[in-house]
C-alpha positions in Angstrom: -5.1 17.5 -30.2 -2.9 17.9 -27.1 -4.1 21.2 -26.8 -7.3 19.7 -25.5 -5.8 18.6 -22.2 -6.6 21.5 -20.9 -5.6 20.6 -17.3 -2.8 18.3 -17.5 -0.3 20.8 -16.5 -1.6 22.6 -13.4 0.1 22.0 -10.4 0.3 22.8 -6.6 3.0 25.2 -5.3 6.1 24.3 -5.5 7.1 25.5 -2.3 4.2 24.1 -0.4 3.9 20.4 1.4 0.6 19.1 0.7 -2.4 16.6 2.5 -4.1 13.9 -0.1 -7.5 13.3 1.9 -9.1 9.9 0.4 -12.7 9.5 0.9 -14.6 6.4 0.2 -17.2 6.8 -2.2 -20.7 5.3 -0.8 -19.3 3.1 1.6 -22.9 2.8 3.5 -23.1 0.2 0.3 -20.1 -1.6 1.0 -21.0 -1.8 4.6 -24.3 -3.1 3.7 -22.8 -5.8 1.4 -20.0 -6.9 3.5 -22.5 -7.1 6.5 -19.9 -5.5 8.6 -19.9 -5.2 12.4 -21.7 -1.9 13.6 -20.2 0.6 14.9 -16.6 -0.5 14.1 -15.6 -4.0 12.2 -12.3 -5.0 13.2 -11.9 -6.3 9.9 -12.2 -3.6 7.9 -10.4 -1.3 10.0 -7.3 -3.8 9.7 -7.9 -3.6 5.8 -7.9 0.2 6.1 -4.3 -0.1 8.1 -3.1 -2.5 5.5 -3.8 -0.1 2.8 -1.9 2.7 4.5 1.0 0.7 4.5 0.5 0.4 0.8 0.5 3.7 0.6 3.5 4.3 2.7 5.7 1.8 0.8 4.4 3.5 -2.7 4.7 7.2 -2.0 7.0 7.9 1.4 5.0 10.4 2.8 5.9 12.1 5.9 2.4 10.8 8.0 -0.5 9.2 7.6 -3.8 9.2 9.4 -6.6 7.2 9.7 -10.2 6.5 10.9 -13.5 5.2 9.6 -13.3 5.4 5.5 -11.1 8.0 5.5 -7.2 8.2 4.9 -5.3 11.7 5.4 -2.0 11.5 3.5 0.9 13.9 4.4 3.3 14.8 1.2 6.4 16.7 1.4 7.8 15.3 -1.7 5.6 15.4 -3.9 5.7 12.4 -6.6 4.4 13.1 -10.5 6.2 16.6 -11.0 3.3 17.9 -8.3 0.9 17.5 -11.0 -3.1 17.5 -9.9 -4.5 15.3 -12.4 -2.1 12.9 -11.6 -2.2 13.2 -7.8 -6.3 13.0 -8.1 -6.3 10.3 -10.1 -3.4 7.6 -9.1 -3.5 8.4 -5.6 -7.5 7.1 -5.1 -7.2 4.1 -7.8 -4.1 2.7 -6.2 -5.8 3.1 -2.7 -9.1 1.7 -4.3 -7.1 -1.6 -5.7 -5.6 -1.6 -2.3 -8.7 -1.9 -0.3 -9.9 -4.6 -2.8 -7.2 -7.1 -2.3 -7.1 -6.7 1.4 -10.7 -7.2 2.1 -10.7 -10.3 -0.3 -7.6 -11.7 1.8 -8.5 -10.3 5.4 -12.3 -11.2 6.0 -11.6 -15.1 5.2 -8.2 -15.4 7.4 -9.2 -13.3 10.0 -13.1 -14.5 10.6 -12.6 -18.1 9.2 -14.0 -19.8 12.6 -17.2 -17.0 12.6 -20.3 -18.7 11.6 -21.7 -15.1 11.1 -18.9 -13.8 8.7 -18.5 -17.7 7.3 -22.2 -17.6 5.8 -21.3 -14.0 4.8 -18.5 -15.3 2.7 -20.2 -18.2 1.7 -23.1 -15.5 0.3 -20.6 -13.8 -1.8 -18.7 -16.6 -2.9 -15.5 -15.6 -0.7 -15.0 -12.3 -3.2 -15.6 -9.1 -3.5 -17.8 -8.7 -6.5 -18.3 -5.1 -6.3 -16.5 -2.0 -7.1 -14.8 0.1 -4.6 -13.9 3.7 -4.8 -12.3 6.7 -3.7 -12.7 10.5 -3.8 -10.1 12.2 -3.1 -8.9 16.1 -2.9 -5.5 18.2 -2.2 -4.9 20.6 0.3 -1.5 22.8 0.5 -0.5 23.1 4.3 1.9 25.5 5.9 4.0 23.7 8.5 2.8 25.6 11.0 -0.9 24.6 10.7 0.0 20.7 10.2 -0.9 19.9 13.7 -4.3 22.1 13.3 -5.3 20.0 10.4 -5.0 16.7 12.2 -6.5 17.6 15.6 -9.6 18.8 13.0 -9.4 15.3 11.6 -9.0 13.8 15.0 -11.9 15.7 16.3 -14.0 14.4 13.6 -13.2 10.7 14.8 -14.2 11.4 17.9 -17.6 12.9 16.9 -17.8 10.2 14.3 -17.2 7.4 17.2 -20.1 8.8 20.0 -22.8 9.1 17.4 -21.9 6.4 15.9 -22.6 4.1 19.0 -25.3 6.2 20.0 -26.6 5.4 16.3 -26.0 1.6 16.5 -27.5 1.5 20.4 -30.7 3.4 19.0 -31.6 1.4 15.5 -32.0 -2.1 18.0 -35.4 -0.3 19.0 -36.2 2.3 15.9 -35.9 2.5 12.3 -32.9 4.2 10.3 -35.0 7.7 10.5 -36.3 7.6 14.1 -32.7 7.0 14.9 -31.2 9.4 13.0 -33.8 11.8 14.3 -33.1 11.5 17.9 -29.2 12.1 17.5 -30.1 15.6 16.3 -28.9 18.3 18.3 -27.9 15.4 21.1 -24.6 16.8 23.2 -21.8 14.3 23.4 -22.5 13.8 27.2 -26.0 13.0 26.2 -25.1 10.3 24.2 -22.6 9.4 26.9 -25.2 9.1 29.6 -27.2 7.2 27.5 -24.8 4.8 26.4 -23.7 4.2 29.7 -27.1 3.9 31.7 -29.1 2.1 29.5 -26.6 -0.6 27.7 -24.1 -0.5 30.0 -21.7 1.1 27.4 -18.5 3.1 28.6 -17.5 5.1 25.8 -14.1 5.6 27.1 -13.1 2.2 27.6 -13.3 1.5 23.9 -10.0 0.6 21.8 -8.5 4.2 21.4 -8.3 3.3 17.9 -11.8 3.9 17.7 -12.0 6.6 19.4 -8.9 8.4 18.1 -7.9 7.0 14.7 -4.9 5.1 13.5 -1.5 7.0 12.7 1.2 5.5 10.6 4.9 7.0 10.7 8.7 6.8 10.9 10.3 5.9 14.3 13.9 5.3 14.6 14.8 1.7 16.1 18.2 0.6 17.8 20.2 -2.7 16.3 23.2 -4.3 16.9 25.0 -6.9 14.7 28.6 -8.2 13.6 29.9 -6.2 10.5 31.0 -8.9 8.0 34.1 -7.2 6.9 35.6 -6.3 10.5 33.7 -8.8 12.5 33.0 -6.4 15.2 29.8 -6.1 16.8 28.6 -2.3 15.8 25.5 -0.9 16.3 23.0 2.0 14.9 19.6 3.5 14.5 17.7 2.2 11.8 14.0 3.9 10.6 11.2 1.5 10.6 7.4 2.0 9.4 5.2 2.0 13.3 1.5 1.6 13.2 0.2 3.6 16.5 -3.4 2.3 17.6 -2.8 4.1 20.8 -2.9 7.3 20.0 -2.6 10.5 22.6 -4.8 13.2 21.2 -2.8 15.1 19.0 -0.8 18.6 19.9 2.4 20.2 18.9 4.6 18.4 21.1 3.3 15.3 19.2 4.1 16.7 15.4 7.3 18.0 16.8 8.7 14.6 18.6 8.5 13.2 15.0 10.1 16.4 13.5 7.1 16.7 10.9 6.8 20.6 12.2 
């Protein structure tokens, strides 16, 4: 019967780095059921960052970039002997479980004084009572293309940011279909002007994590202390996981400084 497992030994190229891109499946339903704040819910964003931290601790990637319901994971050491079936099953299942746990934890703790959230939690019996899932894809990437890939995803985060603010501003007076139709063919500058002139929203003043996403990577930290054996003060550098919510626009210097390219 083992012969029926036709695809179980398919592997990613041995000399390649890969990016795992995980996307939330039908998260518009999740948003409705949790009554998330539009266009950005800080509690949901915090939960996604906590998920990225869990992935970092479990799989030790080089770099993670997340925005909205998307997580991009750059791996150099590829687990599971590079087996595609394993990668495409374990990563999304791990991520789904992690997000479920963090949503359960973060919503009541971070919003316990919010009447609206309290009502929402009461209606859901303070539980996430629905199934959360992610899809995944494997992207082999050459070192010289790492910056281009993440710049592409950051550009998508920016487009998503502008369109989300535009859409939800229009939804105040229009139906879902009317708002979507009105946005078709609009330039970014048109949406900027509309939001500023009609709603007083300055998109350039909103938090950077909304505009550019969030990155997680290792940084070195200088520490000093007393050696318990020699009793002398010693200094060294230690790596720690850094959550960057103030991202600059990705360029090659950014990734060179992290020794990723």
